[in-house]
C-alpha positions as CSV (number, residue, x, y, z in Angstrom):
1,M,12.9,-34.8,-14.7
2,I,13.1,-32.4,-11.8
3,N,10.8,-32.7,-8.8
4,I,8.7,-29.6,-8.0
5,Q,7.5,-29.1,-4.4
6,I,4.5,-26.8,-3.8
7,D,2.7,-26.7,-0.5
8,G,4.1,-30.1,0.6
9,Q,3.1,-31.8,-2.7
10,Q,5.7,-33.0,-5.2
11,F,5.4,-33.7,-8.9
12,P,7.9,-34.0,-11.8
13,L,8.5,-31.5,-14.6
14,P,10.9,-31.7,-17.5
15,D,14.3,-30.3,-17.0
16,E,13.9,-27.7,-19.8
17,I,11.0,-26.1,-17.9
18,A,12.0,-26.5,-14.3
19,S,15.6,-25.3,-14.8
20,K,14.5,-21.7,-15.6
21,D,12.4,-19.5,-13.3
22,E,10.5,-17.8,-16.1
23,L,9.5,-21.0,-17.8
24,L,8.6,-22.6,-14.5
25,K,6.4,-19.7,-13.5
26,A,4.7,-19.7,-16.9
27,A,4.0,-23.4,-16.7
28,L,2.5,-23.2,-13.2
29,A,0.6,-19.9,-13.6
30,P,-2.7,-21.5,-14.6
31,F,-2.6,-23.8,-11.5
32,V,-0.8,-21.6,-8.9
33,P,-2.3,-18.1,-8.9
34,W,0.4,-16.7,-6.6
35,I,3.3,-17.9,-8.6
36,A,4.3,-14.5,-9.9
37,N,5.5,-13.4,-6.5
38,A,6.8,-16.8,-5.4
39,T,10.3,-17.6,-4.2
40,I,11.9,-20.4,-6.1
41,D,14.5,-22.5,-4.2
42,R,16.6,-25.2,-5.9
43,K,18.4,-27.9,-3.7
44,E,20.0,-31.2,-4.3
45,K,18.2,-33.9,-2.2
46,D,19.1,-37.6,-2.3
47,G,21.0,-37.1,-5.6
48,A,18.0,-35.5,-7.3
49,M,17.2,-31.8,-7.9
50,V,14.2,-30.5,-6.0
51,V,12.7,-27.1,-6.8
52,S,10.6,-25.6,-4.0
53,V,8.1,-23.0,-4.9
54,I,7.4,-20.9,-1.8
55,K,4.5,-18.5,-1.5
56,R,5.6,-15.0,-0.6
57,A,3.3,-12.3,0.8
58,D,3.0,-9.3,-1.4
59,W,0.5,-6.5,-2.2
60,K,-3.0,-7.5,-3.0
61,G,-4.3,-6.1,-6.2
62,D,-2.8,-2.8,-7.4
63,G,-2.3,-1.3,-3.9
64,R,1.0,0.3,-4.9
65,V,-0.7,2.8,-7.1
66,V,-2.7,4.1,-4.2
67,L,0.4,4.2,-2.0
68,D,2.3,6.0,-4.6
69,A,-0.5,8.6,-4.9
70,L,-0.5,9.1,-1.2
71,M,3.2,9.5,-1.0
72,A,3.2,12.0,-3.9
73,S,0.4,14.1,-2.3
74,P,1.5,17.4,-0.7
75,D,2.3,17.5,3.0
76,G,0.2,19.8,5.0
77,M,-1.2,20.6,8.3
78,N,-4.6,21.9,9.4
79,P,-4.2,25.7,9.1
80,A,-5.7,26.3,12.6
81,V,-3.1,23.8,14.1
82,A,-0.3,25.4,12.2
83,L,-1.2,28.9,13.4
84,W,-1.5,27.6,17.0
85,M,2.0,26.1,16.8
86,Q,3.3,29.4,15.3
87,L,1.8,31.5,18.0
88,Q,2.8,29.2,20.9
89,G,4.3,31.3,23.6
90,Q,3.6,34.6,21.8
91,L,0.2,35.2,23.3
92,D,1.6,35.6,26.9
93,T,1.2,39.4,26.4
94,Q,-1.2,41.4,28.5
95,D,-1.7,43.8,25.6
96,P,-5.2,43.4,24.2
97,G,-4.3,45.4,21.1
98,A,-1.7,42.7,20.1
99,I,-4.3,39.9,20.5
100,L,-7.0,41.9,18.6
101,A,-4.5,42.5,15.8
102,L,-4.3,38.7,15.3
103,E,-8.1,38.2,15.1
104,P,-8.4,38.3,11.3
105,T,-5.5,35.7,11.0
106,I,-7.1,33.5,13.6
107,T,-10.6,33.7,12.0
108,T,-9.2,32.8,8.6
109,A,-7.2,29.9,10.0
110,I,-10.2,28.5,11.8
111,A,-12.4,28.8,8.7
112,E,-9.7,27.0,6.6
113,G,-9.3,24.4,9.2
114,D,-13.0,23.7,9.4
115,K,-13.1,23.3,5.5
116,E,-10.2,20.8,5.7
117,I,-12.0,18.8,8.5
118,A,-15.2,18.8,6.5
119,A,-13.3,17.5,3.4
120,V,-11.7,14.7,5.4
121,H,-15.1,13.7,6.9
122,Q,-16.7,13.7,3.4
123,A,-13.9,11.5,2.0
124,L,-14.3,9.1,4.9
125,A,-18.1,8.9,4.4
126,R,-17.6,8.2,0.7
127,L,-15.1,5.4,1.5
128,V,-17.5,3.8,4.1
129,E,-20.4,4.0,1.6
130,C,-18.5,2.3,-1.2
131,A,-20.0,-1.1,-2.1
132,P,-17.6,-3.9,-3.1
133,V,-17.4,-4.5,-6.8
134,P,-16.3,-7.7,-8.4
135,A,-13.1,-7.4,-10.4
136,T,-13.3,-7.6,-14.2
137,R,-9.7,-9.1,-14.4
138,I,-7.3,-10.8,-12.1
139,P,-4.8,-8.3,-10.7
140,A,-1.1,-8.9,-11.6
141,G,0.6,-11.1,-9.0
142,F,-2.6,-12.3,-7.4
């Protein structure tokens, strides 16, 4: 028998189960919900093998899917800000014709920028309005 230590408590398990991580995790899964992400440490103590199961922080639920979607989304900048950065230092001219020639470009960039701001505000409002919903299954690794 090998002693298993979890959260300061010890109990024995047969050698066949406690000697392999996969079997140990499968045996403890009904009683230790965080076992899938746990770190398993084996040490010799007073002539006997002690297996420590240590809780390890990890993602809650399926957060990686959301993070992967955000990482895959296209990079972008508000068109009005991008135009401002592009024109930085170029508007020092005293020629009104040069500034008036940029008016359609500026108007378009402002309109597109306003649409983008409205979309962000709408997404934020929808997120705030979302009501919590109980899960229909236990997320993997939870």
